[in-house]
N, C-alpha and C positions, 0 to 999 in steps of 0.2 A: 185739928186737923180739919180744913174749912174744905166741901165738899167741892169736885172737879164736874163741870155737868161735857161730857161730852153727846155728839149727835150719829146716829149710825144710819142708812140707808136697811130698810125689811122691805121683804115680798111676800105679798099672801099671794098665795098658789088655790087657789080654790080645789075642794076634798070632794070628789063624786060621791061620797057617802053626805057630802053636808059641809059647811064652817068655811075655813079656811087653815092650809100649813103652812106658818112663818117661819122664814130664814133670813136668818143676818147676812146678805154676802161678804162681807170682811171677817166676820169670825166664824172660823169652819166649824160648826161643828153644832152651833148655838140654835136651835128649831125649839120651836111650839105650836100648839095650835088652838082653834077657838072657835065659834061659831060666830060670829058675831064682829064688826070689825074693829069697835071700841075696844072689846076682849081681847080681840090679837094684838092691837097696839100695847093694851097693859100689859099683858102675858111677856111681848119684845120686850116693855122695858124690864121684867120681873127677868126674864129669863138671859139679857144682859147683862144686868146690874151683879147676876151671883158670873157670869160669865169672867166677868170684866174682875172682881175680887176672887175667883182663884186664878187667876194669872199675877193678881199683886201677891198672891200669899206663895207665888211658886218661883216671884222675879222676872217673869216672864215680861217681857215688852208688852204695853196695853197699844196698842194696835187705835192707828186715828185716819177716821176717813175723811183726806182731803179732797177727794173727786168724787160727788157721789156716781156711784155704776148708773149704765142708760140702759133701758130697756127700752128695744122695739121689734117691731113686730115687720117681719116676712111673707110673702106669700109665693109659694112656690106650686106648679103648675110639673104633674105626675101621668104620665099615660094612664100607667092603671099603677091599684096599691092593693095587695092584699091577697092578691091570685094567686 
């Protein structure tokens, strides 16, 4: 059987203690972490592969990302925080 290549968006969230936590928005619970960006991407590939293999083994549909999520930043002004 020929391998199928799928592309998924990943989010690298800086960890306050160093490195990054990596999540895959389309695959709930698919999370990993690493220190550097390249290590994060490699671990994400590994985590996604395991996640997809588990879906296939249990007969679950494998999600495809038709439209990638969009990350935006917004600024908010507040009078007081944490008082």
